[in-house]
C-alpha angles and dihedrals in degrees: 000000000000124000089248091057090047091053093048093048091049091052094047097043089051087064099038094099089049095050103033107008114160092214144013133246089264092050111051116193122245114240112249089205090056089053092051095251116145111236143169134193134188140182117202139165109237141138088023092297144071117277120204117193130185124175131179129200140044113333093017094142093052091046093053091048089053091051092052090052091049092050090051089052092050092048090062096037098052101035112114090202095055111096091212096056126099090232092055092050093048091052094044091053097041109168093033134084113257124195111231138181122270091254094055090045092052094045091049090051092049092048091052092048091053091044090056096045090051094045090240098311083122110044128171091206098061093102097103090058092046089052092047091054090049097246097122109134114248108189094200097050112118123216114265118255109279093005135105119248092265107047111100118208131207095018129137132183117271120249116276089238091059091053092048089051093055101039096078088059096051117086137108089231087076090068118085128184126204104198096184094051096036089234137141127199136187107214093197112065090212096050123101133207116220132169094195094120094049107027099087092049091050091047090052089053091050091048090053091048092052091049091051091048087059092052097258113147099172120052146131124218121187119179104180094308097328101112133188122179121200111215116318132307117297090270091054097252121125121273111254112220118192118216112221117237107242091218103033116202092200144334118325092011112161138163099228146307127270118208114211146157125200093357142119119237115192124181122188127175149167089257095065101075118358147123133209124227125179090345096309123114115223115195134195089245097100124181105233090206097057103022093232132107117259114250103185105076127055097183136018122188121184126185115199142152092256135035091225090060096042093048095050094041092051089056093047095047090049091066094038092063132220103304100038092038094056092044090052094048091048089057093058121086117238093002124115135178147189120203131191121196125218085247091059096255115142130206134173142178120261092252092050090060088066096051104039128078108203119216113246 
């Protein structure tokens, strides 16, 4: 592991309790080891982020090892910059049909389904705009001196003309799937396929599946804020996931705690990757339909049965805004959300009110 990775892991793990703590100061956690429960934990750098894994039960160590191997496989398989990946080959041969693996085919199909249901608020072809704004993830980039791992220095917005040039080539309608032939095609030679807004959620689902295959029924998976919990805690109680305050007033400042079992909890916000220029904050949450970052919401938390769903929906709701985002989430079965505006306003779905304990 490089020093840069070590620095980034140290910074993120320092805030893990804050972001995803499984208890509060008034509710200390019992030690599984003290109760005689076999356990294993691991921290790894993968998928361009820090992965934290905890598993409880017989064979926990072997299960965690298997998860790390699966995450490494997915890092190569879903990376649009890796020449060996299906995504790279689809982009390199834009305009032509490209045979892909069953996993890529299924993920492309899912991405298109979510793009349609969100009217393009989520779009798997937004990559050129993300790159133009300078938000492309660079796994080896070290945090700037005196900055957190997400504040970007020396950036400025691109010219409007550059955005207008790219917009005609961004649109999920440019992606076609041939189920029978297991093929994917980009109909616009300048379009790009990218799973960046769905990959971590999908990887969390795969991690949970691997854990269950190894007989683990209590586990915690955190992929840079994309969380999936397997079952409940070792004592059977729900996992308690703290939602980070987007504008913390001090250490360990969070909005509230969500109690869940067998669920994904994904929080995205304008504090994750951003830069400020002339007093305006520009975030990585870019609206594929306009080409500009959203500036209404500071934090978006989505709770869903799968990480794939939660990850993509958090991205979509971010660009929908408070009112439309909540209305959209309310229309979905078994999906809940909590949104915080840049002005401090908070809104949540009716079901979320029953599972979150807001901090007073």
